[in-house]
N, CA, C and O atoms as a Tinker XYZ file with bonds, in Angstrom:
   484  protein
     1  N     -2.437000   24.246000    8.383000    73     2
     2  CA    -1.710000   24.064000    9.384000    64     1     3
     3  C     -0.532000   22.942000    8.993000    63     2     4     5
     4  O     -0.817000   21.922000    8.365000    81     3
     5  N      0.696000   23.223000    9.397000    73     3     6
     6  CA     1.700000   22.154000    9.263000    64     5     7
     7  C      1.714000   21.192000   10.212000    63     6     8     9
     8  O      0.878000   21.287000   11.111000    81     7
     9  N      2.482000   20.278000   10.216000    73     7    10
    10  CA     2.524000   19.063000   11.052000    64     9    11
    11  C      2.685000   19.577000   12.415000    63    10    12    13
    12  O      1.950000   19.241000   13.344000    81    11
    13  N      3.769000   20.486000   12.525000    73    11    14
    14  CA     4.163000   20.859000   13.864000    64    13    15
    15  C      3.347000   21.988000   14.453000    63    14    16    17
    16  O      3.706000   22.486000   15.520000    81    15
    17  N      2.250000   22.428000   13.808000    73    15    18
    18  CA     1.397000   23.630000   14.229000    64    17    19
    19  C      0.320000   22.975000   14.959000    63    18    20    21
    20  O     -0.010000   21.807000   14.754000    81    19
    21  N     -0.237000   23.769000   15.838000    73    19    22
    22  CA    -1.399000   23.336000   16.719000    64    21    23
    23  C     -2.468000   24.304000   17.045000    63    22    24    25
    24  O     -2.205000   25.504000   16.961000    81    23
    25  N     -3.608000   23.924000   17.396000    73    23    26
    26  CA    -4.581000   24.838000   17.631000    64    25    27
    27  C     -4.789000   24.684000   19.291000    63    26    28    29
    28  O     -4.240000   23.796000   19.943000    81    27
    29  N     -5.553000   25.560000   19.781000    73    27    30
    30  CA    -5.711000   25.749000   21.243000    64    29    31
    31  C     -7.102000   25.006000   21.444000    63    30    32    33
    32  O     -8.030000   25.003000   20.635000    81    31
    33  N     -7.066000   24.408000   22.620000    73    31    34
    34  CA    -8.094000   23.425000   23.183000    64    33    35
    35  C     -8.496000   23.701000   24.567000    63    34    36    37
    36  O     -7.583000   23.855000   25.378000    81    35
    37  N     -9.599000   23.781000   24.934000    73    35    38
    38  CA    -9.916000   23.959000   26.381000    64    37    39
    39  C    -10.602000   22.810000   26.929000    63    38    40    41
    40  O    -11.714000   22.535000   26.477000    81    39
    41  N     -9.930000   21.878000   28.126000    73    39    42
    42  CA   -10.438000   20.819000   28.681000    64    41    43
    43  C    -10.803000   20.908000   30.004000    63    42    44    45
    44  O     -9.918000   21.279000   30.775000    81    43
    45  N    -11.986000   20.636000   30.499000    73    43    46
    46  CA   -12.358000   20.814000   31.978000    64    45    47
    47  C    -11.618000   19.870000   32.831000    63    46    48    49
    48  O    -11.622000   18.664000   32.586000    81    47
    49  N    -10.985000   20.382000   33.823000    73    47    50
    50  CA   -10.473000   19.185000   34.806000    64    49    51
    51  C    -10.928000   19.548000   36.356000    63    50    52    53
    52  O    -11.276000   20.666000   36.737000    81    51
    53  N    -10.851000   18.423000   37.111000    73    51    54
    54  CA   -11.658000   18.706000   38.418000    64    53    55
    55  C    -10.558000   19.229000   39.355000    63    54    56    57
    56  O    -11.003000   19.555000   40.456000    81    55
    57  N     -9.265000   19.389000   39.202000    73    55    58
    58  CA    -8.201000   20.216000   40.024000    64    57    59
    59  C     -8.020000   21.507000   39.652000    63    58    60    61
    60  O     -7.808000   22.349000   40.525000    81    59
    61  N     -8.076000   21.870000   38.273000    73    59    62
    62  CA    -7.581000   23.221000   37.889000    64    61    63
    63  C     -8.753000   23.945000   37.015000    63    62    64    65
    64  O     -8.453000   24.873000   36.263000    81    63
    65  N     -9.817000   23.584000   37.113000    73    63    66
    66  CA   -10.921000   24.113000   36.142000    64    65    67
    67  C    -10.771000   23.911000   34.684000    63    66    68    69
    68  O    -10.365000   22.818000   34.290000    81    67
    69  N    -11.044000   24.817000   33.873000    73    67    70
    70  CA   -10.987000   24.738000   32.466000    64    69    71
    71  C     -9.485000   25.076000   32.268000    63    70    72    73
    72  O     -8.960000   26.081000   32.747000    81    71
    73  N     -8.746000   24.006000   31.409000    73    71    74
    74  CA    -7.311000   24.236000   31.337000    64    73    75
    75  C     -7.362000   24.299000   29.675000    63    74    76    77
    76  O     -7.907000   23.428000   28.996000    81    75
    77  N     -6.636000   25.595000   29.081000    73    75    78
    78  CA    -6.409000   25.616000   27.764000    64    77    79
    79  C     -4.959000   25.368000   27.307000    63    78    80    81
    80  O     -3.999000   26.002000   27.746000    81    79
    81  N     -4.882000   24.342000   26.343000    73    79    82
    82  CA    -3.395000   24.112000   25.733000    64    81    83
    83  C     -3.489000   23.965000   24.431000    63    82    84    85
    84  O     -4.542000   23.848000   23.804000    81    83
    85  N     -2.241000   23.966000   23.930000    73    83    86
    86  CA    -2.111000   23.803000   22.455000    64    85    87
    87  C     -2.477000   22.307000   22.034000    63    86    88    89
    88  O     -1.982000   21.421000   22.731000    81    87
    89  N     -3.137000   22.005000   21.169000    73    87    90
    90  CA    -3.462000   20.715000   20.576000    64    89    91
    91  C     -2.948000   20.423000   19.197000    63    90    92    93
    92  O     -3.292000   21.074000   18.211000    81    91
    93  N     -2.038000   19.333000   19.169000    73    91    94
    94  CA    -1.242000   19.169000   17.973000    64    93    95
    95  C     -2.162000   18.662000   16.895000    63    94    96    97
    96  O     -3.132000   17.984000   17.232000    81    95
    97  N     -1.957000   18.913000   15.723000    73    95    98
    98  CA    -3.029000   18.546000   14.570000    64    97    99
    99  C     -3.062000   16.879000   14.523000    63    98   100   101
   100  O     -4.035000   16.316000   14.020000    81    99
   101  N     -2.062000   16.200000   15.017000    73    99   102
   102  CA    -2.526000   14.519000   14.868000    64   101   103
   103  C     -3.240000   14.366000   16.025000    63   102   104   105
   104  O     -3.533000   13.182000   16.188000    81   103
   105  N     -3.664000   15.130000   16.953000    73   103   106
   106  CA    -4.668000   14.578000   18.168000    64   105   107
   107  C     -5.814000   14.404000   17.729000    63   106   108   109
   108  O     -6.255000   15.194000   16.895000    81   107
   109  N     -6.598000   13.301000   18.194000    73   107   110
   110  CA    -7.945000   13.091000   17.586000    64   109   111
   111  C     -8.901000   13.974000   18.130000    63   110   112   113
   112  O     -9.989000   14.051000   17.559000    81   111
   113  N     -8.642000   14.792000   19.338000    73   111   114
   114  CA    -9.474000   15.812000   19.870000    64   113   115
   115  C    -10.051000   15.419000   21.211000    63   114   116   117
   116  O     -9.912000   14.286000   21.673000    81   115
   117  N    -10.726000   16.429000   21.843000    73   115   118
   118  CA   -11.210000   16.234000   23.254000    64   117   119
   119  C    -12.831000   16.509000   23.093000    63   118   120   121
   120  O    -13.326000   16.972000   24.121000    81   119
   121  N    -13.568000   16.352000   22.216000    73   119   122
   122  CA   -14.868000   16.648000   22.057000    64   121   123
   123  C    -15.565000   16.133000   23.343000    63   122   124   125
   124  O    -16.227000   16.886000   24.056000    81   123
   125  N    -15.367000   14.687000   23.632000    73   123   126
   126  CA   -16.106000   14.236000   24.672000    64   125   127
   127  C    -15.384000   14.091000   25.947000    63   126   128   129
   128  O    -15.604000   13.164000   26.726000    81   127
   129  N    -14.460000   15.083000   26.161000    73   127   130
   130  CA   -13.559000   15.075000   27.327000    64   129   131
   131  C    -14.546000   15.178000   28.668000    63   130   132   133
   132  O    -15.511000   15.942000   28.680000    81   131
   133  N    -14.229000   14.400000   29.694000    73   131   134
   134  CA   -14.882000   14.439000   30.799000    64   133   135
   135  C    -13.970000   15.096000   31.874000    63   134   136   137
   136  O    -12.754000   14.991000   31.711000    81   135
   137  N    -14.413000   15.715000   32.878000    73   135   138
   138  CA   -13.370000   16.282000   33.739000    64   137   139
   139  C    -12.348000   15.145000   34.394000    63   138   140   141
   140  O    -12.717000   14.083000   34.896000    81   139
   141  N    -11.147000   15.556000   34.288000    73   139   142
   142  CA   -10.226000   14.763000   34.852000    64   141   143
   143  C     -9.031000   15.564000   35.456000    63   142   144   145
   144  O     -9.078000   16.778000   35.258000    81   143
   145  N     -8.182000   15.179000   36.018000    73   143   146
   146  CA    -7.050000   15.800000   36.656000    64   145   147
   147  C     -6.133000   16.368000   35.324000    63   146   148   149
   148  O     -5.940000   15.800000   34.249000    81   147
   149  N     -5.693000   17.560000   35.747000    73   147   150
   150  CA    -4.910000   18.190000   34.741000    64   149   151
   151  C     -3.754000   17.270000   34.238000    63   150   152   153
   152  O     -3.472000   17.150000   33.046000    81   151
   153  N     -3.012000   16.533000   35.420000    73   151   154
   154  CA    -1.924000   15.668000   34.808000    64   153   155
   155  C     -2.387000   14.570000   33.940000    63   154   156   157
   156  O     -1.564000   13.913000   33.303000    81   155
   157  N     -3.737000   14.311000   33.869000    73   155   158
   158  CA    -4.132000   13.264000   32.998000    64   157   159
   159  C     -4.554000   13.614000   31.753000    63   158   160   161
   160  O     -4.915000   12.756000   30.947000    81   159
   161  N     -4.548000   15.044000   31.449000    73   159   162
   162  CA    -5.026000   15.559000   30.230000    64   161   163
   163  C     -3.908000   15.291000   29.084000    63   162   164   165
   164  O     -2.822000   15.872000   29.088000    81   163
   165  N     -4.237000   14.494000   28.257000    73   163   166
   166  CA    -3.174000   14.333000   27.143000    64   165   167
   167  C     -3.602000   14.296000   25.647000    63   166   168   169
   168  O     -4.781000   14.441000   25.326000    81   167
   169  N     -2.681000   14.114000   24.811000    73   167   170
   170  CA    -3.250000   14.030000   23.368000    64   169   171
   171  C     -2.886000   12.618000   22.950000    63   170   172   173
   172  O     -1.886000   12.013000   23.337000    81   171
   173  N     -3.942000   12.097000   21.998000    73   171   174
   174  CA    -3.563000   10.736000   21.440000    64   173   175
   175  C     -3.877000   10.847000   19.951000    63   174   176   177
   176  O     -4.925000   11.365000   19.564000    81   175
   177  N     -2.915000   10.331000   19.084000    73   175   178
   178  CA    -3.286000   10.035000   17.739000    64   177   179
   179  C     -4.196000    8.862000   17.270000    63   178   180   181
   180  O     -4.784000    8.149000   18.083000    81   179
   181  N     -4.277000    8.712000   16.075000    73   179   182
   182  CA    -4.860000    7.589000   15.412000    64   181   183
   183  C     -4.189000    6.387000   15.746000    63   182   184   185
   184  O     -2.963000    6.363000   15.633000    81   183
   185  N     -4.877000    5.263000   16.187000    73   183   186
   186  CA    -4.560000    3.902000   16.482000    64   185   187
   187  C     -3.830000    3.296000   15.302000    63   186   188   189
   188  O     -4.485000    3.198000   14.264000    81   187
   189  N     -2.577000    2.875000   15.300000    73   187   190
   190  CA    -2.058000    2.066000   14.339000    64   189   191
   191  C     -1.935000    0.752000   14.908000    63   190   192   193
   192  O     -1.248000    0.503000   15.899000    81   191
   193  N     -2.750000   -0.249000   14.132000    73   191   194
   194  CA    -3.056000   -1.687000   14.923000    64   193   195
   195  C     -2.481000   -2.751000   13.774000    63   194   196   197
   196  O     -2.447000   -2.561000   12.558000    81   195
   197  N     -2.101000   -3.763000   14.410000    73   195   198
   198  CA    -1.726000   -4.967000   13.673000    64   197   199
   199  C     -2.641000   -6.151000   13.969000    63   198   200   201
   200  O     -2.608000   -6.598000   15.115000    81   199
   201  N     -3.389000   -6.668000   13.145000    73   199   202
   202  CA    -4.363000   -7.721000   13.498000    64   201   203
   203  C     -4.198000   -8.887000   12.685000    63   202   204   205
   204  O     -3.726000   -8.794000   11.552000    81   203
   205  N     -4.518000   -9.865000   13.131000    73   203   206
   206  CA    -4.427000  -11.361000   12.339000    64   205   207
   207  C     -5.571000  -12.078000   12.910000    63   206   208   209
   208  O     -5.748000  -12.265000   14.113000    81   207
   209  N     -6.376000  -12.487000   11.905000    73   207   210
   210  CA    -7.409000  -13.332000   12.154000    64   209   211
   211  C     -8.326000  -12.831000   13.287000    63   210   212   213
   212  O     -8.793000  -13.530000   14.186000    81   211
   213  N     -8.519000  -11.435000   13.093000    73   211   214
   214  CA    -9.387000  -10.837000   14.142000    64   213   215
   215  C     -8.880000  -10.569000   15.574000    63   214   216   217
   216  O     -9.585000  -10.049000   16.439000    81   215
   217  N     -7.652000  -10.949000   15.755000    73   215   218
   218  CA    -6.942000  -10.750000   16.886000    64   217   219
   219  C     -5.946000   -9.544000   16.741000    63   218   220   221
   220  O     -5.149000   -9.488000   15.804000    81   219
   221  N     -6.038000   -8.524000   17.774000    73   219   222
   222  CA    -5.085000   -7.619000   17.716000    64   221   223
   223  C     -3.808000   -7.908000   18.422000    63   222   224   225
   224  O     -3.709000   -8.229000   19.606000    81   223
   225  N     -2.754000   -7.746000   17.487000    73   223   226
   226  CA    -1.519000   -8.298000   17.921000    64   225   227
   227  C     -0.645000   -7.070000   18.628000    63   226   228   229
   228  O      0.065000   -7.205000   19.625000    81   227
   229  N     -0.841000   -5.966000   17.955000    73   227   230
   230  CA    -0.227000   -4.847000   18.428000    64   229   231
   231  C     -0.863000   -3.534000   18.265000    63   230   232   233
   232  O     -1.698000   -3.404000   17.370000    81   231
   233  N     -0.568000   -2.562000   19.014000    73   231   234
   234  CA    -1.426000   -1.223000   18.931000    64   233   235
   235  C     -0.124000   -0.030000   19.187000    63   234   236   237
   236  O      0.718000   -0.153000   20.077000    81   235
   237  N     -0.161000    0.802000   18.477000    73   235   238
   238  CA     0.560000    1.969000   18.642000    64   237   239
   239  C     -0.143000    3.366000   18.384000    63   238   240   241
   240  O     -1.088000    3.377000   17.596000    81   239
   241  N      0.182000    4.332000   18.883000    73   239   242
   242  CA    -0.304000    5.631000   18.655000    64   241   243
   243  C      0.572000    6.872000   19.152000    63   242   244   245
   244  O      1.179000    6.776000   20.218000    81   243
   245  N      0.634000    7.939000   18.449000    73   243   246
   246  CA     1.194000    9.259000   18.910000    64   245   247
   247  C      0.631000    9.566000   20.292000    63   246   248   249
   248  O     -0.571000    9.385000   20.487000    81   247
   249  N      1.493000   10.061000   21.353000    73   247   250
   250  CA     0.909000   10.533000   22.593000    64   249   251
   251  C      1.621000   11.551000   22.937000    63   250   252   253
   252  O      2.767000   11.741000   22.529000    81   251
   253  N      0.868000   12.460000   23.891000    73   251   254
   254  CA     1.808000   13.441000   24.431000    64   253   255
   255  C      0.889000   13.818000   25.755000    63   254   256   257
   256  O     -0.340000   13.856000   25.697000    81   255
   257  N      1.610000   14.080000   26.900000    73   255   258
   258  CA     1.007000   14.437000   28.136000    64   257   259
   259  C      1.582000   15.812000   28.774000    63   258   260   261
   260  O      2.278000   15.881000   29.788000    81   259
   261  N      1.142000   16.899000   27.962000    73   259   262
   262  CA     1.842000   18.163000   28.363000    64   261   263
   263  C      1.809000   18.626000   29.862000    63   262   264   265
   264  O      2.631000   19.442000   30.279000    81   263
   265  N      0.793000   18.058000   30.696000    73   263   266
   266  CA     0.926000   18.263000   32.106000    64   265   267
   267  C      1.288000   17.230000   33.105000    63   266   268   269
   268  O      0.930000   17.238000   34.282000    81   267
   269  N      2.091000   16.268000   32.483000    73   267   270
   270  CA     2.604000   15.116000   33.212000    64   269   271
   271  C      3.315000   15.518000   34.486000    63   270   272   273
   272  O      4.137000   16.434000   34.467000    81   271
   273  N      3.037000   14.901000   35.519000    73   271   274
   274  CA     4.041000   15.135000   36.755000    64   273   275
   275  C      5.060000   14.093000   36.845000    63   274   276   277
   276  O      5.987000   14.155000   37.653000    81   275
   277  N      4.887000   13.106000   35.992000    73   275   278
   278  CA     5.940000   12.056000   36.274000    64   277   279
   279  C      6.163000   11.721000   34.668000    63   278   280   281
   280  O      5.314000   11.944000   33.805000    81   279
   281  N      7.452000   11.150000   34.437000    73   279   282
   282  CA     7.688000   10.933000   32.960000    64   281   283
   283  C      7.962000   12.230000   32.222000    63   282   284   285
   284  O      8.308000   13.311000   32.700000    81   283
   285  N      7.731000   11.890000   30.916000    73   283   286
   286  CA     8.092000   12.813000   29.908000    64   285   287
   287  C      6.838000   13.515000   29.297000    63   286   288   289
   288  O      5.771000   12.951000   29.056000    81   287
   289  N      7.149000   14.927000   29.066000    73   287   290
   290  CA     5.835000   15.655000   28.555000    64   289   291
   291  C      6.144000   15.650000   27.039000    63   290   292   293
   292  O      5.275000   16.174000   26.342000    81   291
   293  N      7.226000   15.150000   26.409000    73   291   294
   294  CA     7.416000   15.290000   24.998000    64   293   295
   295  C      6.468000   14.292000   24.400000    63   294   296   297
   296  O      5.875000   13.454000   25.079000    81   295
   297  N      6.353000   14.415000   23.130000    73   295   298
   298  CA     5.667000   13.674000   22.041000    64   297   299
   299  C      6.365000   12.330000   22.187000    63   298   300   301
   300  O      7.594000   12.263000   22.179000    81   299
   301  N      5.515000   11.161000   22.334000    73   299   302
   302  CA     6.226000    9.669000   22.230000    64   301   303
   303  C      5.228000    8.918000   21.543000    63   302   304   305
   304  O      4.206000    9.481000   21.151000    81   303
   305  N      5.428000    7.667000   21.355000    73   303   306
   306  CA     4.525000    6.640000   20.792000    64   305   307
   307  C      4.212000    5.537000   21.913000    63   306   308   309
   308  O      5.085000    4.929000   22.532000    81   307
   309  N      3.006000    5.394000   22.056000    73   307   310
   310  CA     2.669000    4.251000   23.030000    64   309   311
   311  C      2.778000    3.050000   22.423000    63   310   312   313
   312  O      2.501000    3.117000   21.226000    81   311
   313  N      3.084000    1.961000   22.813000    73   311   314
   314  CA     3.095000    0.769000   22.013000    64   313   315
   315  C      2.552000   -0.437000   22.918000    63   314   316   317
   316  O      3.036000   -0.661000   24.028000    81   315
   317  N      1.567000   -1.159000   22.395000    73   315   318
   318  CA     1.095000   -2.152000   23.298000    64   317   319
   319  C      1.157000   -3.589000   22.502000    63   318   320   321
   320  O      0.487000   -3.832000   21.498000    81   319
   321  N      1.979000   -4.400000   23.058000    73   319   322
   322  CA     2.145000   -5.775000   22.246000    64   321   323
   323  C      2.507000   -6.959000   23.236000    63   322   324   325
   324  O      3.588000   -7.064000   23.816000    81   323
   325  N      1.454000   -7.821000   23.337000    73   323   326
   326  CA     1.506000   -8.744000   24.374000    64   325   327
   327  C      1.692000   -8.163000   25.643000    63   326   328   329
   328  O      0.854000   -7.377000   26.085000    81   327
   329  N      2.814000   -8.500000   26.342000    73   327   330
   330  CA     2.853000   -8.084000   27.624000    64   329   331
   331  C      3.763000   -6.689000   27.564000    63   330   332   333
   332  O      4.104000   -6.194000   28.638000    81   331
   333  N      4.058000   -6.213000   26.630000    73   331   334
   334  CA     4.769000   -4.828000   26.371000    64   333   335
   335  C      3.688000   -3.865000   26.281000    63   334   336   337
   336  O      2.759000   -3.970000   25.480000    81   335
   337  N      3.832000   -2.906000   27.137000    73   335   338
   338  CA     2.909000   -1.790000   27.223000    64   337   339
   339  C      3.759000   -0.611000   27.577000    63   338   340   341
   340  O      4.092000   -0.521000   28.759000    81   339
   341  N      4.215000    0.434000   26.623000    73   339   342
   342  CA     5.220000    1.510000   27.014000    64   341   343
   343  C      5.146000    2.390000   26.061000    63   342   344   345
   344  O      4.626000    2.193000   24.963000    81   343
   345  N      5.799000    3.667000   26.535000    73   343   346
   346  CA     5.873000    4.790000   25.582000    64   345   347
   347  C      7.299000    4.708000   25.145000    63   346   348   349
   348  O      8.250000    4.389000   25.858000    81   347
   349  N      7.326000    5.033000   23.895000    73   347   350
   350  CA     8.833000    4.994000   23.343000    64   349   351
   351  C      9.147000    6.177000   22.578000    63   350   352   353
   352  O      8.279000    6.849000   22.020000    81   351
   353  N     10.425000    6.448000   22.545000    73   351   354
   354  CA    10.977000    7.443000   21.686000    64   353   355
   355  C     11.485000    6.933000   20.315000    63   354   356   357
   356  O     11.376000    5.743000   20.021000    81   355
   357  N     11.999000    7.774000   19.539000    73   355   358
   358  CA    12.486000    7.273000   18.000000    64   357   359
   359  C     13.491000    6.239000   18.086000    63   358   360   361
   360  O     13.472000    5.407000   17.180000    81   359
   361  N     14.427000    6.111000   19.054000    73   359   362
   362  CA    15.430000    5.163000   18.938000    64   361   363
   363  C     14.760000    3.866000   19.519000    63   362   364   365
   364  O     14.929000    2.837000   18.865000    81   363
   365  N     14.084000    3.804000   20.572000    73   363   366
   366  CA    13.457000    2.625000   21.017000    64   365   367
   367  C     12.484000    2.001000   19.904000    63   366   368   369
   368  O     12.425000    0.780000   19.758000    81   367
   369  N     11.641000    2.979000   19.041000    73   367   370
   370  CA    10.922000    2.286000   17.983000    64   369   371
   371  C     11.672000    1.753000   16.927000    63   370   372   373
   372  O     11.195000    0.858000   16.229000    81   371
   373  N     12.788000    2.202000   16.734000    73   371   374
   374  CA    13.679000    1.674000   15.650000    64   373   375
   375  C     14.228000    0.358000   15.889000    63   374   376   377
   376  O     14.328000   -0.495000   15.007000    81   375
   377  N     14.630000    0.182000   17.259000    73   375   378
   378  CA    15.120000   -1.147000   17.871000    64   377   379
   379  C     13.964000   -2.033000   17.941000    63   378   380   381
   380  O     14.187000   -3.206000   17.641000    81   379
   381  N     12.674000   -1.691000   18.303000    73   379   382
   382  CA    11.706000   -2.702000   18.359000    64   381   383
   383  C     11.502000   -3.035000   16.985000    63   382   384   385
   384  O     11.381000   -4.231000   16.724000    81   383
   385  N     11.442000   -2.207000   16.066000    73   383   386
   386  CA    11.136000   -2.425000   14.554000    64   385   387
   387  C     12.162000   -3.475000   14.006000    63   386   388   389
   388  O     11.726000   -4.407000   13.331000    81   387
   389  N     13.264000   -3.389000   14.217000    73   387   390
   390  CA    14.473000   -4.276000   13.769000    64   389   391
   391  C     14.177000   -5.514000   14.499000    63   390   392   393
   392  O     14.434000   -6.502000   13.811000    81   391
   393  N     13.696000   -5.799000   15.731000    73   391   394
   394  CA    13.604000   -7.063000   16.276000    64   393   395
   395  C     12.374000   -7.542000   15.520000    63   394   396   397
   396  O     12.386000   -8.726000   15.180000    81   395
   397  N     11.381000   -6.850000   15.224000    73   395   398
   398  CA    10.153000   -7.522000   14.431000    64   397   399
   399  C     10.504000   -7.854000   13.195000    63   398   400   401
   400  O     10.073000   -8.900000   12.711000    81   399
   401  N     11.346000   -7.015000   12.481000    73   399   402
   402  CA    11.851000   -7.642000   11.256000    64   401   403
   403  C     12.470000   -8.801000   11.158000    63   402   404   405
   404  O     12.245000   -9.625000   10.272000    81   403
   405  N     13.462000   -8.952000   12.268000    73   403   406
   406  CA    14.055000  -10.138000   12.288000    64   405   407
   407  C     13.283000  -11.184000   12.699000    63   406   408   409
   408  O     13.609000  -12.292000   12.273000    81   407
   409  N     12.248000  -11.098000   13.494000    73   407   410
   410  CA    11.174000  -12.236000   13.727000    64   409   411
   411  C     10.386000  -12.548000   12.573000    63   410   412   413
   412  O     10.116000  -13.724000   12.329000    81   411
   413  N     10.021000  -11.689000   11.897000    73   411   414
   414  CA     9.274000  -11.930000   10.564000    64   413   415
   415  C     10.049000  -12.853000    9.537000    63   414   416   417
   416  O      9.491000  -13.755000    8.911000    81   415
   417  N     11.469000  -12.518000    9.419000    73   415   418
   418  CA    12.203000  -13.336000    8.724000    64   417   419
   419  C     12.379000  -14.873000    9.409000    63   418   420   421
   420  O     12.392000  -15.906000    8.740000    81   419
   421  N     12.499000  -14.818000   10.755000    73   419   422
   422  CA    12.368000  -16.239000   11.458000    64   421   423
   423  C     10.986000  -17.022000   11.145000    63   422   424   425
   424  O     10.944000  -18.215000   10.844000    81   423
   425  N      9.929000  -16.224000   11.254000    73   423   426
   426  CA     8.656000  -16.839000   10.777000    64   425   427
   427  C      8.651000  -17.376000    9.403000    63   426   428   429
   428  O      8.122000  -18.466000    9.187000    81   427
   429  N      9.230000  -16.655000    8.410000    73   427   430
   430  CA     9.194000  -16.998000    6.914000    64   429   431
   431  C     10.115000  -18.228000    6.844000    63   430   432   433
   432  O      9.789000  -19.138000    6.082000    81   431
   433  N     11.236000  -18.331000    7.575000    73   431   434
   434  CA    12.178000  -19.422000    7.526000    64   433   435
   435  C     11.522000  -20.675000    7.909000    63   434   436   437
   436  O     11.707000  -21.740000    7.321000    81   435
   437  N     10.585000  -20.472000    9.130000    73   435   438
   438  CA     9.853000  -21.750000    9.531000    64   437   439
   439  C      8.876000  -22.305000    8.571000    63   438   440   441
   440  O      8.688000  -23.494000    8.312000    81   439
   441  N      8.249000  -21.211000    8.057000    73   439   442
   442  CA     7.227000  -21.558000    6.902000    64   441   443
   443  C      7.910000  -22.418000    5.922000    63   442   444   445
   444  O      7.421000  -23.514000    5.645000    81   443
   445  N      9.063000  -21.986000    5.343000    73   443   446
   446  CA     9.800000  -22.682000    4.251000    64   445   447
   447  C     10.061000  -24.040000    4.826000    63   446   448   449
   448  O      9.606000  -25.042000    4.274000    81   447
   449  N     10.778000  -24.104000    5.915000    73   447   450
   450  CA    11.037000  -25.440000    6.750000    64   449   451
   451  C      9.649000  -26.441000    6.873000    63   450   452   453
   452  O      9.731000  -27.633000    6.575000    81   451
   453  N      8.499000  -25.892000    7.295000    73   451   454
   454  CA     7.551000  -26.607000    7.622000    64   453   455
   455  C      7.007000  -27.203000    6.077000    63   454   456   457
   456  O      6.623000  -28.361000    5.911000    81   455
   457  N      7.058000  -26.267000    5.116000    73   455   458
   458  CA     6.666000  -26.665000    3.851000    64   457   459
   459  C      7.480000  -27.966000    3.301000    63   458   460   461
   460  O      6.918000  -28.887000    2.707000    81   459
   461  N      8.773000  -27.925000    3.555000    73   459   462
   462  CA     9.649000  -29.064000    3.168000    64   461   463
   463  C      9.376000  -30.166000    3.955000    63   462   464   465
   464  O      9.273000  -31.286000    3.453000    81   463
   465  N      9.228000  -29.930000    5.331000    73   463   466
   466  CA     8.764000  -31.199000    6.033000    64   465   467
   467  C      7.389000  -32.128000    5.552000    63   466   468   469
   468  O      7.272000  -33.339000    5.367000    81   467
   469  N      6.514000  -31.120000    5.451000    73   467   470
   470  CA     5.133000  -31.551000    4.876000    64   469   471
   471  C      5.253000  -32.287000    3.562000    63   470   472   473
   472  O      4.636000  -33.332000    3.354000    81   471
   473  N      6.003000  -31.762000    2.739000    73   471   474
   474  CA     6.335000  -32.404000    1.337000    64   473   475
   475  C      7.024000  -33.680000    1.368000    63   474   476   477
   476  O      6.815000  -34.497000    0.471000    81   475
   477  N      7.990000  -33.978000    2.512000    73   475   478
   478  CA     8.452000  -35.043000    2.636000    64   477   479
   479  C      7.677000  -36.344000    3.097000    63   478   480   481
   480  O      8.156000  -37.478000    3.129000    81   479
   481  N      6.532000  -36.013000    3.411000    73   479   482
   482  CA     5.553000  -37.085000    4.053000    64   481   483
   483  C      5.307000  -38.108000    2.855000    63   482   484
   484  O      4.576000  -39.085000    3.017000    81   483
């Protein structure tokens, strides 16, 4: 199967009975799916996490809610980082990545400055 191909999966729901939908190849599956509302039936990919010293700094994963009543039914990426918890498209992800790259440079600059200050003692 190519990345854009999908297989069919049937998920039980409390409001529409068994619902059959295309499941993208990046979805982790619905093996343990418990009955839920059809609008809450969605797909989630593997978690991409950033951790430091055992703390989760950020979480991101591909997501899609094909029966969403509000919001987009398109594939997106959910990002959780501090107080940020939001679904993003490609443009927003690139903007966030640019902010994080800039911040990484700021942290490196601070590390250089701190090294200099400590060496002056």
